N, C-alpha and C positions, 0 to 999 in steps of 0.2 A: 504492499501499499504505500501511495506517495502523498503526503499532506504538504499542504502550503499553510504556513503558520504566520499570523500577523498579530502584532503587539505594538502598544504605545511606549514611548521612551521615558518608561517610570517603573522603578524597582518593584512597587507594590503588585504592579499588573504583570511583571515579568517572573520574578522568582516563584511564585506559586505554580507556574507552569512547568518549570525545570525538571521536576520529578516525573511528570507524565511524560515531557519528551524523552527522557532518560529511559523509560519504561517501553515507550514504543521503538526507540532506534536499538534497545537491546533485545527486541522481539524481532529485528530485521526489517522493521518498517523504516523509509526515508522521509525525514522530516526537513522541510526547506523553511527556514526562520527568518522572515521579513522585520528587521529589526534595526538597532543602532549601534555604531561602534563601541559605545561603552558597554555594550553587553555582549560583545562578540566571544569573548573568553569564555564567559559562563555557558553559552549557548552551545558553542563547541564541544566544552567538555560534557555537554548532556549527549552528545552524539550526533547533533543536527548539523546541516549545512546552512553556514549564515550567509544572509542575503542584505547587504547594506542599504538602508533608506536615507543615509546622510547623503546632503549636497544636493536635493532635489526642492529648494525653497519650501523645506519642511520646517513650518513655523513652530511646531512642537517642539523642535531642539532648544529653541530659546528659554533658558528656565524660567524667567518672568511670565512666558506665557504658558509653561507647562504648570507653574503654581497656581495661574489665574484659572486655569481649566477646571480644577476641582471645586471653585466657588462660584463661577460664573457659567452658567449654562448656556446662556445665549452666544456669548464669546466662544465657548467651547464647540458647540455645534457648528458656527460659522467657519472656525478655524479647521476642523477636522474634515468639513466638506471641502473646504479650499484644499487640504492637503490631498485629499484624493486625486483631486485634479493634477496637483504637481507629481503625483507619483504614478498616474496613469500608463504613461507610455513605458517606462520601466517595469510595472507589474505586468502590463499585457504582454509584454517581452519575454518575461520570465515565465509567465503561466504557459504561453505557447511552447517553452522549451522544455518546461518541467512536466507538463500535462498531468496536473494532480488529482487524485481521486477524490478529494476532500478538501475544502478550506477550513480551516480552525482560526477564528479570529476573537481578539478581545473586546468584549462587549461595547468598548466604547472605542475601537479602532473600526471605525465604520468603513474605511476604504477597503479592508478585509471582505466585510459583509457585501460591499459594492461589486467587488472583484469576483466573487461568487454568483453573484447576480448576473453580472456580464456575460460570463463565460459558461452559465449553466452547470455549476458544478455544487454537490451537496455541501451545504454550511452547518457549521457547528459554532455556538457561541460560547466562547471561554469568559466565564464570568467569576472573577476575583473579589466583587463584592457581593451583597445579598443580590439574589434575582428580584427583580421589580416587576410588579405588574399592578393593575388598579387597586389591588387589595393592599400589597406590601409598601404601595408607594406613600401611603398614609404616614409611614415612618419617617419620611422626609420632610423637612420644614416646607421645601418646595416641590409640589407634584410635578412628577415629569409629563403629564397632561396638560397643566396648567402651561409650563414652558413650552411645550409643542404648540398651544395655541398662539403664544405670544410670538414664537418663531415665524408662524403662518403669515403674520401681519408684517413681516419685515421684506421689504423690497428686495434687498441685497441677497437674502436667502433664496428667495424665489428665482432671482437672477442665477444662483449658482444651481440649484435645482435644474433650470433650464440648461445651463453649461454641462451637467451631467447627463442629460438626455441626449445632447448632442455629441457626446463622446461615447455612446451605445450603451448607457447605463440605464436598465429599464425601470426607473424610478416614477412612480404616479405623484409622490409627494414626500414631505419630508419624515412623516411617520413609517414610510417604508424603509428608511434609514435607523431612525432612533428607536423604534419599537419591535421587541420581539414578542411572540405570542405563544400560546400552548403547542403550537405544531412547530416550533423551532426547537431543533435538537441543542441541547444546552448543556455543559458541564459546569457545576457549582462548586467552589471549594469551601463549602460547609457542610454542616449536617442538617437534616429535615428537622430536628429540635431546634436548633439554634435559627434557622432560616424563619421569618416572619410569615405568617399565613401559608405555609408549606403545603397546605391541603387544598391550596386553590391553583397549584402548579399539575401540568400532566406528568405522565411517565416518560416523556421526552426528555424531563429534566433529571438529571442524576447529580444527586449530593453526595459527592465523594469524600468530604471532609477536607479540613486545611492541609496543605503541604507543609510538613513542618522538616526543617533542616537538622541533621544531626549536630550534637555539641562537638565543636573541634577544639575548644580551649577551656577546659574546666575551670570552674570559678569556685574560689574558696569561700565558705559561709565563717564569718569571723564575730557574730554578735547571736544573739537569740533571735532577733527580729532583722529581717533584710528587707529593705525597700527600694524598688526599681523606679527610676524616673525616666521616661523618653517621649518625646513629642515629635517624633519622626524627624525628617532629614529637612524640613521645611520652617518649622517654626523658630522664631528668633526673638521671643518674649524673655528678654533678659530679667524684668521685672520678676516674672514667675520664678525664674531659676533663682534670682537671689533671696526671695522670700522663701522658698525650699529649703535652701543652703542656711539661712539664719534660724528658721525655725526648727529644722533637723538636726543641726549642730548642737542643739541644746538636748538632743536625746540620747540613748545608748544603742541605737539602732545603727547597723551598718547600711549606708546608703549609697547606691550607685546610679550617678547620672549619666546616661549619653545625650549630649547635647549638639553634636555635629561641631560646626566651626565656631560655636561661642565660647570655648574653653579658654581661649587666650583673656576673655574680660574677667576671669575668675582665679584668683590666688589666694594665699594664706586661707585654705579652706581648714575648717576644723577636723580631727584627726579621724573621725567616724564617716568622713564624706570623701568619695571618689569620683572625680569628673573625667569622662573621657569624651574624645569625639566619636568614637564607635565601640562598640563592644560586641561580644558573641552573645546575641541577646537570649539564645535557647539556654546557653549555661548560666546566665545572669538569673532567668526565669525559673529554671530547675532549683534553685536554692533561696528563691524570692517568697516574702510573706505578703507583701502587697506591690500594686504596680499602678503607678500613676501614668496614664496614656492618654494621647490624642484620639485614640480608638479609630485609628486605622483599621481596616478588616484583618489585615495579616497580623499586627501587632496584637490586636485584642484576642484574636484566635489562640495565637501563642501563648500569652498568658493563662488563658483558659484552658488550654491543652495541659499547661502544666498545674491546673488547678488553683492558679493565684486569683484572690479576688481583685477588682479593680476600682480605681478612682478616675472617674470618667470625666475628661475635660475637652469635648469635640470642638473641632474648628471648621468643619465644612458640613453641609447636609449631609452627605453618606456619612460621614463620621458619627454626624447626630442620630443618623437611623441604627447604627451599632449601638451607642449609647443607650438609646431608649430601649432596645432589645435585652441588652445586659440587665437593664434596671428591671424589666418585665421578669426577667427569669430569677432575678434575685442575686446575681452575682457581683454586683458593684454599687457604688452609690456615685453620683454625679457631685463634682466639685462645684460648691456655692460661688466662691470667688477665688481670687488668687492672694487672699489675706493670710496671714501666717497661721492665726486661728483655725480657719477654715480648712486649711491643708492638714494641719495636724487632727482636727476632729474627724474629717473623713478618712485618714489612715487609721487612726484607732479605732473608728467603727468597724470597717473591713478586718482589721486585724484582731479584734477581741469578740464580737460577735461572730459564732459558729456557723450562722446560717449562709453568711457569704462565701465561705470556703465550701461548704456543703453543695451551695448552688452551682459553684464554679466546678466542682467535680462531677455534678450530673451532666453540665455540658461537655466537660472532658469526656465521660464515657461515652458519650453521643458521638464525639469525634472518634474515638478508637474504634467505634463499631461501624464505621464507614468502608466501604471498599475500597477508598483511596484510588490510586495510579491504575491498578490493576483491572479495577473496574471499568474505569474511564477508557482503558484501552481495549477491553471487551466491547464496550459500548460503541467506539468507533470502527473497531472491526465488523460490527454487526451492521453499521450503516453502510458499508461499503461492499458487503458480502453476507447480505440478509439470508437466513435460512429459507 
């Protein structure tokens, strides 16, 4: 089986796919992964053939644009449709050479879905967030359906849709691009238990559980309680970090903070606090008793996999959806503010009240019960070689 795989230039959308890519290539399937130079090494290590999308006026490569995509849906859709056009000639040529049996595309890498439509190739959505439909969309502050209505009114979007048609893409309207339905074959990297409104999705949706990387650099536990803090690669809220350091420096807890390039702004740290640009997150979570997180789907899932209760500090609508689901299932509390007292209160609650760890353990059990990459491989094989 030959698979053309498309993804956006984002760690949170690429990393979860690599375990499945490795499973597919190990089984003898050929995966042609359309991505960006920063991910080449990891993609090739998973056994796929890397095809670069760099250098095609692809605006998602710009970090400011990439950061904005998670917060501004109107901008995101305009940008991604435009990017489809920038990549059109290259993808058409490569698909002609490869002749893939199936296209797998990240749920927001719309150009991958459009390639499948244009060339009449079976399409599978790879969804690294929750799966969203009319029911689960309520978990976001902004409804995708409301956003779609707004986009219809934008003349520049309509103009781009027309340009897509002129390039041979059979697109009736914007919803053809941004909306999946119950007839869309979809891989979702979570469990049915964690997925909101899971019973509203058809059996074409396979909930395979999160893709958990192995621990590579074990982390020593040096105190009775260990707190881990990470706000992802984008967050630059130095006041938040300062308040965490000041408040937690007066405790006897082991505190590990991953804060990207912010580290140069913090010195003379209390002895119980370690600050790093990056850490082996799996290793830290394996010893953690609480995790303050921005609620990225991957980070939240990794914490819950290790049965760690969460303190929830979402920054985008998608992260807000994750936070809401964690709250519903009782595995975390939302941070009221970045005041020192509120930070301490939230951490004390999740570490002293057993219900939070018990709820995290139930979610963890649901992750472990999923079929993982092997189930997803069988699902993809069944699409191209049905019984």
